[in-house]
C-alpha positions as CSV (number, residue, x, y, z in Angstrom):
1,M,30.7,8.2,-75.5
2,A,27.1,6.8,-76.7
3,K,28.8,3.6,-78.7
4,W,31.1,2.7,-75.8
5,R,30.0,-0.9,-74.7
6,K,28.1,-1.5,-71.3
7,F,29.9,-2.9,-68.5
8,P,29.0,-6.7,-69.1
9,Y,28.7,-7.7,-65.1
10,E,26.3,-6.4,-62.5
11,S,27.5,-3.3,-61.2
12,V,24.6,-2.6,-58.1
13,A,27.8,-3.5,-55.5
14,Y,30.0,-0.9,-57.3
15,E,27.7,2.2,-56.7
16,Y,29.1,4.7,-54.3
17,P,25.9,7.2,-54.0
18,G,26.3,10.0,-51.3
19,Q,28.9,9.9,-48.7
20,R,29.3,6.4,-49.5
21,L,31.8,7.6,-52.2
22,A,34.2,9.2,-49.8
23,D,33.5,6.5,-46.7
24,A,35.2,4.0,-49.3
25,W,37.8,6.3,-51.5
26,G,40.8,4.9,-49.4
27,E,40.1,1.3,-50.2
28,L,39.0,2.6,-53.9
29,H,41.9,4.7,-54.4
30,R,44.8,3.0,-52.4
31,G,46.6,2.0,-55.9
32,D,46.5,5.2,-57.6
33,R,46.2,7.5,-54.5
34,E,44.2,10.1,-56.2
35,P,43.3,12.8,-53.8
36,F,39.3,13.0,-53.2
37,P,37.8,15.6,-54.5
38,D,36.2,17.8,-51.5
39,P,35.4,21.3,-52.1
40,D,38.9,22.2,-50.1
41,W,41.0,19.9,-52.3
42,V,39.1,21.2,-56.0
43,G,39.6,25.3,-53.9
44,Q,43.1,24.7,-53.2
45,Q,43.7,23.6,-56.9
46,L,41.9,26.3,-58.9
47,Q,43.5,28.8,-56.0
48,A,47.5,27.8,-57.2
49,H,46.0,26.6,-60.6
50,P,43.2,28.8,-61.9
51,H,43.5,27.5,-65.6
52,A,42.4,24.1,-64.1
53,A,39.2,25.6,-64.1
54,P,36.5,24.5,-66.7
55,R,35.1,27.1,-69.2
56,N,32.6,29.4,-68.0
57,F,34.0,28.4,-64.4
58,D,31.4,30.5,-62.4
59,G,33.7,30.3,-59.2
60,A,30.9,27.5,-57.5
61,V,33.8,25.3,-56.1
62,A,31.5,22.7,-54.2
63,E,29.4,22.1,-57.7
64,L,32.7,21.3,-59.2
65,A,33.3,19.0,-56.4
66,N,30.5,17.7,-56.5
67,S,30.7,17.2,-60.9
68,L,34.2,15.4,-59.8
69,A,33.0,13.0,-57.2
70,E,30.1,12.0,-60.0
71,A,32.6,11.3,-62.8
72,W,34.3,8.8,-60.0
73,R,31.0,7.2,-59.1
74,H,30.4,6.6,-62.9
75,F,33.9,5.4,-63.3
76,H,33.3,3.1,-60.4
77,A,30.3,1.5,-61.2
78,G,31.7,0.7,-64.6
79,R,30.1,3.5,-67.2
80,F,32.9,4.6,-67.8
81,G,31.8,6.7,-70.9
82,S,30.1,8.8,-68.8
83,A,32.8,9.1,-66.9
84,V,35.0,10.5,-69.2
85,Q,32.1,12.9,-70.5
86,V,31.7,14.6,-66.8
87,A,35.3,14.7,-65.9
88,E,35.6,16.4,-69.4
89,E,33.4,19.1,-68.4
90,C,35.2,20.0,-65.0
91,G,38.4,21.1,-67.0
92,L,42.3,19.9,-66.0
93,L,41.1,18.3,-62.6
94,G,38.9,15.8,-64.3
95,A,42.0,15.0,-66.6
96,N,42.8,11.5,-64.6
97,C,39.2,10.3,-64.0
98,A,38.7,10.5,-67.9
99,N,42.2,9.3,-68.3
100,K,41.8,6.1,-66.3
101,S,38.1,5.7,-67.1
102,T,39.5,5.5,-71.1
103,G,42.2,3.5,-70.3
104,I,40.5,0.9,-68.4
105,Y,37.7,0.7,-71.1
106,A,40.1,0.4,-73.7
107,T,41.8,-2.5,-72.2
108,Y,39.2,-4.1,-70.9
109,L,36.0,-3.8,-73.4
110,E,36.7,-2.1,-76.4
111,P,37.6,-5.5,-78.8
112,D,39.1,-3.4,-81.8
113,T,42.7,-3.0,-81.8
114,G,42.8,0.4,-84.1
115,Q,39.7,1.8,-81.8
116,Q,41.7,0.8,-78.7
117,Q,45.0,2.9,-80.4
118,V,42.9,6.0,-80.8
119,L,41.5,5.4,-77.2
120,F,44.4,5.7,-75.8
121,Q,46.2,8.4,-78.1
122,V,43.4,10.4,-76.7
123,S,44.5,10.1,-73.5
124,I,48.1,10.3,-73.6
125,E,47.2,13.7,-75.4
126,R,44.8,14.7,-72.7
127,A,47.7,13.4,-69.8
128,G,50.0,15.5,-71.6
129,I,48.6,18.9,-71.0
130,A,47.8,17.3,-67.2
131,V,52.0,17.0,-67.0
132,E,52.5,20.3,-68.1
133,Q,49.6,22.3,-66.2
134,L,49.4,20.0,-63.4
135,P,52.7,18.8,-62.6
136,H,52.5,18.5,-58.9
137,L,50.1,15.9,-59.5
138,A,51.4,12.3,-59.4
139,N,48.6,11.0,-61.4
140,S,48.7,13.9,-64.5
141,H,52.0,11.8,-64.8
142,Y,50.6,8.2,-64.0
143,F,47.9,8.0,-66.3
144,H,50.3,9.4,-69.0
145,A,52.6,6.5,-68.5
146,F,49.7,4.0,-68.2
147,N,48.4,5.1,-71.5
148,L,51.4,5.2,-73.3
149,G,52.0,1.3,-71.9
150,R,48.8,0.0,-73.0
151,L,49.5,1.6,-76.4
152,S,53.0,0.3,-76.6
153,Q,51.4,-3.4,-75.8
154,S,48.9,-2.9,-78.6
155,M,51.8,-2.7,-80.9
156,S,55.0,-4.4,-81.5
157,V,57.2,-3.8,-78.2
158,M,60.0,-3.0,-80.6
159,D,58.2,-0.6,-82.5
160,A,57.0,0.8,-79.4
161,L,60.7,1.3,-78.1
162,R,61.7,2.5,-81.4
163,Q,59.4,5.3,-81.2
164,G,60.8,6.3,-77.7
165,F,57.7,5.2,-75.9
166,G,60.0,3.2,-73.2
167,G,61.9,6.2,-72.0
168,K,58.7,8.5,-71.8
169,I,57.0,5.7,-70.2
170,L,59.7,5.5,-67.9
171,A,60.3,9.2,-67.1
172,S,56.5,9.5,-66.2
173,L,56.7,6.9,-63.7
174,E,59.3,7.7,-61.7
175,Q,58.4,11.1,-61.4
176,A,54.6,9.6,-60.4
177,I,56.6,7.5,-57.4
178,E,58.8,10.9,-57.0
179,L,55.7,13.0,-56.2
180,E,54.0,10.0,-54.8
181,P,56.1,7.0,-53.3
182,N,53.6,4.7,-52.1
183,H,51.8,4.6,-55.7
184,A,50.9,0.8,-55.7
185,E,50.0,0.9,-59.1
186,A,53.2,3.0,-60.7
187,H,54.9,1.0,-59.0
188,T,53.2,-2.2,-60.6
189,A,53.5,-0.4,-63.9
190,L,57.1,0.3,-63.5
191,G,57.9,-3.8,-62.7
192,M,56.2,-4.3,-66.0
193,Y,58.5,-1.6,-67.6
194,H,61.5,-3.3,-66.4
195,A,60.4,-6.9,-67.5
196,E,59.2,-6.0,-71.0
197,V,61.9,-4.3,-71.6
198,I,64.8,-7.4,-70.8
199,N,62.1,-9.8,-72.1
200,K,62.3,-7.9,-75.6
201,V,66.2,-7.1,-76.1
202,G,67.7,-9.2,-73.1
203,K,69.4,-8.2,-69.6
204,M,72.7,-6.4,-71.4
205,I,70.7,-4.3,-73.6
206,G,68.5,-3.8,-71.8
207,A,70.3,-2.3,-68.9
208,M,72.6,-0.2,-70.9
209,T,70.1,1.3,-73.3
210,Y,67.2,1.5,-71.0
211,G,68.3,1.1,-67.6
212,A,66.2,-2.2,-66.8
213,S,66.8,-4.8,-63.9
214,A,65.2,-8.1,-63.5
215,D,65.9,-7.1,-59.9
216,K,64.6,-4.0,-60.3
217,A,61.3,-5.3,-61.3
218,R,61.0,-7.5,-58.8
219,E,61.5,-4.8,-56.2
220,H,58.3,-2.6,-57.6
221,F,56.1,-5.8,-58.0
222,E,56.8,-6.9,-54.5
223,R,56.6,-3.4,-53.1
224,A,53.2,-2.6,-54.9
225,I,51.9,-5.9,-53.4
226,E,52.9,-4.7,-50.1
227,L,51.7,-1.1,-50.4
228,A,48.2,-2.9,-52.0
229,P,47.9,-6.7,-50.6
230,D,44.3,-7.0,-51.9
231,S,44.9,-5.3,-55.2
232,P,43.8,-8.0,-58.0
233,I,45.8,-5.9,-60.6
234,A,49.4,-6.0,-58.8
235,H,49.2,-9.6,-58.7
236,I,48.2,-10.1,-62.2
237,E,51.1,-8.1,-63.3
238,Y,53.5,-9.5,-61.5
239,G,52.4,-13.0,-62.7
240,N,53.0,-11.6,-66.1
241,G,56.0,-9.9,-65.2
242,L,57.2,-12.6,-63.6
243,Y,56.9,-15.0,-67.0
244,L,58.4,-12.5,-69.0
245,L,61.4,-12.4,-67.3
246,R,61.8,-16.5,-66.4
247,G,59.4,-18.0,-68.3
248,D,57.8,-21.6,-67.6
249,R,60.3,-21.8,-64.6
250,E,57.9,-19.6,-62.7
251,L,55.0,-21.1,-64.0
252,D,53.9,-21.9,-60.4
253,A,54.6,-18.6,-59.0
254,V,52.4,-17.1,-61.9
255,T,49.7,-19.3,-61.5
256,D,49.8,-18.7,-57.7
257,L,49.5,-14.8,-57.8
258,Y,46.4,-15.5,-60.6
259,V,44.8,-17.9,-58.2
260,K,45.1,-15.0,-55.6
261,A,43.4,-12.0,-58.1
262,A,41.0,-14.5,-59.1
263,E,39.9,-15.3,-56.0
264,M,39.6,-11.7,-54.8
265,E,36.1,-9.6,-54.1
266,A,36.0,-7.0,-56.2
267,R,35.6,-3.6,-55.0
268,D,34.8,-1.9,-58.2
269,A,34.0,-2.4,-61.9
270,M,37.7,-1.7,-62.4
271,E,38.9,-4.7,-60.1
272,R,36.1,-7.0,-61.4
273,L,37.6,-6.8,-64.9
274,D,40.7,-7.5,-63.7
275,I,39.6,-10.4,-61.8
276,E,37.6,-11.8,-64.2
277,S,40.5,-11.6,-66.7
278,A,42.6,-13.5,-64.1
279,R,39.9,-16.3,-64.0
280,S,39.6,-16.7,-67.5
281,E,43.5,-17.1,-68.3
282,L,43.0,-19.7,-65.3
283,E,40.2,-21.6,-67.4
């Protein structure tokens, strides 16, 4: 963790000490619908799934809930390595925080492609365990798909499809949305799935072999923006998807989506990285 790069922007505005985290949680997690880890939720999860507790757990539910909240505080402030470290100490209930932190860090702050892929693989393996052990949680499936998708984007899309990534991503995203229909980030990712497949193999093969559809891509992108209208990544990825589907014919719409993302105000480190990415593309 010590070798992880620091978040490169001022992060005071992204600190959520004490009750501020609970108060802001609904807005911070509108995109991924992650439940707030208060003692009631943690206790319910452990009662139904005792194997999700960390090693040597002494039954201190409130303490575990505080640790989970602290892991998410690190994430929102851009201390991604610390977020992973604390989350991993929370057992399987920390998997979603660890997987989101690792995926965002690898996407934006890790410059080495090989190391990026190692980080994505670690999260995929961790998410795979969460899918097996906590299948009722939408984000067990979503962060499995998210990191698989990011790994596939770091290599040839055709290589990723040949390795069966497409089917795994689709299955995990569809399961996440079945469990949580208002999961904006899953809708965005599913829109990108359809757009990337069609871009690489065409409409006919995409539809017949991978179930991909340009209409479905648009539907998922638009649903994501409906659910999270102030989400930078929902606009950025819609723009990316439109360009994959129609190229320069959609350049005005793509630019408009990027401008909207670039003009948003970040609520945490992840959104700041999304917004700065949009701004750099517009320069």
